[in-house]
N, C-alpha and C positions, 0 to 999 in steps of 0.2 A: 283595410287599406289605409295607408297614410296619404297625404295630399298628393305627392308625386305619383303614387300608384293610381289614385283616383283619376288624375288627368291622363295618365297613360291608358287606363281602361277606356275612357271616353274617346281618346284618339284612335284606339284600336277599332272602335265601332265605325269610324269614318270609312273604313274599307268596304263596308256593306252598303254604303250609299243611302239614298232616300227612298222610302216606300210609303205611299199614302194609305190611309185607312185608319180607323179608330179602334178596331178590334183589339190589337195588341195593347193599346193604351188603356182601354177599359179593363183588360185583364190585369195589367200592372197595378191599376188603382185598386182593384179588388184585393189583390195579394197584399197591398200596402195598407188596407183598411180604409179606403176611400178618404185619403187626406184632403182632397180638393173640396170636400163638403164641410170641413172644419172652419172655413173662413168665407166671408162674403167676397165677391170678386167683380172687377171691371175688366172687360175684355177689349183690347185695342187691336184693330186690324187696319190695313190700308197699305198703299204703295209706298208712301213716304211719310216721315214724321212720327212713326209709331213709338220709337224709343224715347224721343224727346217728350212726346205727349204723356207717355207712361210715367216718366220721371217727374214731370211737372205735377201730374195728378197725384202721385204718391206723396209728393212734398206738400201739396195743398191739404190733403186729408190728414197727414201727420200733424200739421199745424192747426187742425180743428179737433185735436185731442184723440185721434184714433191710432191704435197700434197698427202700423201699415207696413206691408211688404211689397216687393215687386219682382217681376221676372221679365228680363229683356234679352234681346239678342241682336247682333252677335256680340262678342267681347273683343277687347283690344289686346289684353295681355294674358288673362287667365280666365278659365271657365267660371270660376267662382264670382267674377264680377257680375254675372248675369242674375244672381240671386241676392237681393238686398232686403234687409229688415231695418226699419228706422233710418233709411237712406244710407246705410252702410253695407258694403258687401259682407256676406257671412264669413266667419273665420275659416282658416284652412282646415282646422280640426273638424268644425261642424260640416264643412263642405265634404270632406272625406267621409265622414260618417253617413251623410245623406246619400252620397254616391254608392257607398258600400251597401246600404239598405236597398237602393234601387237596383244594383247589380244582382243582389240575391233574388229580388223579385223577378228580374229579367231572366235569370237562370231557370226559375220555376216556369215562367211563361214559355220559354224556348223549348222546354222538355216535350211539350205537346204540340209544337209548331213544326211546320215543314222547314227544311234547311234554308230555303230562300225566303222565309217569313219570320226571321228573328227580329228581336227588338233593335231599333236603330239608335244611333247616337243621340239624336234630338229627343226621342222618346225617353231614353234613359235619363237624360239631363232634366227633362220636364218632370218626370216622375220624382227625381231627387229634389227638384225645386218645390213641388207640391208637398212632399213629405216634410221638408225642412220648414216651409211656411206654416204648415199645420202644427208641427212640433213646437215652433216658437210662439204659437198662440196669437198670431196676428189677427186682427178683427177684419181687415180687408186687404186684399192683394190686387195690385194692378198688373194684369197679365198681357204681355205683348205676343201676338201670334207670330209664328215663324214664317209661314208661306201660305197665302190664301186664307182659309178659315174653315171651310166645311170639313176637310179631312186633316187639318193641322192637329198635331199632337196636343196642343193646348186646349182644344175644343172639347174638353170633358168637364168643364167647370159650369156650375149653375149660375152664371153671371147675372147680376141685377142690371148692369148698365153695359152697353156695347158702344164702342166708338169706331167710326169709319173715318180715318183721317183724310184720305185722298184715294183716287183711283186713276191709274195710268196703265198703259200697255206694258206688261212685265210678265215673266214666267208663262208666256203663252202656251208653251208645251204642256204645262200642267193645269193652267187655269182657264185656257180657252183663248181664241184669237181676237175677241172683241172686248170693248169696255163693258158691254152688258154682261158677257160671260164672266169676266173678272169680278165685277161688282157682285154678281149673284153668288160666286164662290165665297167672297169675303163676308157678305151679308148673311150667309147661312149660320153664322154664330148668334144671330138675334134670337132671343128667347121669347116665349109667349109672355105677354104683359110686361115686358122689359121696357127699357128706355134706350133708344138709339140716338146717339149724338153724331152729327156729321159736320164736316167742314164744307168748303165750297167744292161742289162736284160737277163734272161734265153732265149735260142734260141726260145722256143715256144712263149714267150711273144714278143720278137723282131719281129718275123714274123707277129704277129697280129698288132704290131705298124706300121710296114712298109706298110702292106695292108691297114690299116685304113687311114694313111697319103695319100696314093695314091688315095683311094676312095674319100676322102674329099678335094683333091687337096691342101693339107696342106704341109708346109715345115717341114721336119724332121731334128731335130738338136740333135746330140749326145754330151752330156756334158761330160767334163772331170774334175776329181778332181783338186782342186787348192791348191797348197802347199804354204800356206800363214799363218802367225801366227794368230790364232783365240783365241778370249776370251772364246768361248764355248769349253768345254772339249770333248775329244773323237776323235780318228782317223777318225771315220765315218763322222764327221762333215765336213771334207775337201771335201768329196764327195757331201754332201748336199750344201755346199757353192758353189761348181762348178756348180751344177744344178741351184741354185738361180742366179748366175752371168749370165749363159747362157740365162735364162728366161728374166732377166732384159735387157740384150743386145738385145734379140729378140723383146721385147716390145718397146724399145727406137729406134730400127732400126739403131743403130750406136754403135761404140766401147765404152767401159766403161772407165771412168776416173780413173786412177790408184790410185790417192789419195783418191777418194771417196770409191773405192773398199777396200782399206786397212783400211779406217776408219770404214766401216761396219764390216769388219772382226775383228777388234780390240775391237769394242764396243758392239757388239750384244750379248745379253744374251738370252739363250734358257732355260726357266724354266722347271724343271723336266727332263732334259736330262743330266745326270751326273752332276747335279747342286750341288755345295758344299753348305751345309746349316749349317755346324758346324765344329769346329776345334778340340775340345777336348771331345771326340775322333773325328777324321775326319769323317764326315757324308755326304753322297751323296744321292740325290734323282735321280731315273731314271724311266722312264715310259715305258720301254720295255714291249711289250704286245703280242709277238709271238716269235717262235723259232729263226727267222731271226734277230729280234731286240735283243733277248737275246744273240745271237752269237756276234753281233756288240758290245754289252755291255761288254761281257766277253773278247773280243779282246782288249778292251781299259783299262781294270782294271789295268794292270801292269803299264801303262803310268801314270795313275792317282794316284794309291796307292803305287807304288814302292814296297818296301819289307816290308811294314807295316804288322804286325801280332798281334793278330789274325784278320782275316777277318770275319765279321759277316754279314750275309744277313737277312734282314727283308722283307718277301715276302707275298704279297697279290695278288690274281688273281680273275678275274671275271669268271663267269660260262661259257661264250661263248668263252673263250680263250683256247688255247692248253696248258693247265697247265703242262701236262706230258712232252711235248716237251721242254717247257721252263725250267723246273726243271732239266731235264737230261742235258741240255746245261749249266746251271749256277752252279749247286751244286758243281762240281769238283773244282771250283775256290774259294770256301769259306771253312773256318774251322768250322763254326757253322752256323746254320740257325734257324730263328724264323719265324714260319708261323703265319700270322695275318689275320684280316678280315677288308678290307676297309669299310668305311661308305657308302656302296652302296647296294641296295637290291639284286643285281645280283652277289654279291661276294660269293666265295666258302669259306666254313668253314675251319679252321685250321685242323680239324680232317680229312676232305676230302683230303686236300693237303698232309698231312703226309702219307696218304695211298698210294699215287702214287709211291713214291720211294720204299716203302716196296713191292709193287706189282712187281716192276722190279727185286728186289733182290731174291724173293722167288724161282723161278723155275730154276735158273742157278747155275751150279757148280762154285766154288770160282774162278777158273782160267779164266772163260769166262765172269766174271762181267765187266761191263763198268766202266769208271772212276767215273761216277755218283754213281753207285752201291757201289763201293769201298769206296767212300766218305761217303755214308750213313752208311756203316758198322762201320766206325770209328768215325764219327762226333757225336757231342752232338746235336741231333735234338729235338727241343722243339716246341710243338704245343700250342700256346697261343691264346686265343680269346680276341682280343683287337679291339676296335672300334675307327677309326680315327675321330677326332672331327669335321673337316670341312665337311659340308654337300655337297653331290653331287660329291665328289671326285671319280675318277675312275682310275684304274690301268691297 
């Protein structure tokens, strides 16, 4: 395959959706020669902050002299953005070769599988990532889980350190209806005698973390925010950087070099997280995808935007996200909103999105309206059907 064919192959697998379970992934790894065992690994799980924490951690380790790779999701423009070596996406040629090898392995696995149990897109992509990271000879890879942890395709690595960034209600259809259920699914990645690094957790999730660490004889480390100048925008990134530093320190088994830490802080870019992509007007990308992420975004807007007005939000949401919760959190911070549709088959239509705020407003008297409802009453809300040009982008 060439690069375009590799992306087309992965996009074709999207039609088969998502199927939990690690059996297909273990068989893929066997066919590929167990590439995930050729490098040490740090596994990052959580509801929010995974990609940022993974990127920061890889940058810190790279500056401590280790050949470092990472695997994150989702991507903004191209699947190959998800696999990095030395803080750079792999080349189109290397990506195509890795996907070709994964596709060959998937074909072998599928031969003995039922028609409804074939390799999924995320499994094929994860297999390609592990193959390429192993081929490139990285010493350590920082791996971001896709969804949950227990049955996530990434969970075939013998990770030395596991990071739980945060826990909030999300993907309840697959992970369970309570914070305890969701925490337990994510913490299933903790290995015996490993090190579990956590951020600030709700009491219910913290109890599960403490119990899991005790049962696995793992060391539990509580990370703290690091107040250091960051290139990445948003107050929430100081929390993520603190998690990354604690994970890197646990992996290295020694204190971190201050100059290396400051270099990682000053130089690491986190695409799609309050990322500035334009000046006139000031334009930012952010991938908040649940109410907790939306709250973190809202809390950082003043620091990034200052007193600039008007503030215009262009919002697209996928169907498995809590659109109502996100909109109720974000809308009070903007003067106008444009609802759009990302180029993803799971995206909600603008007509559906505009219906949510109207449903909040209808039943309540004026005085009892929330800030979001009052915003909708006075804002110029526009529903536009617009398709993002890059394929495979998700929000």
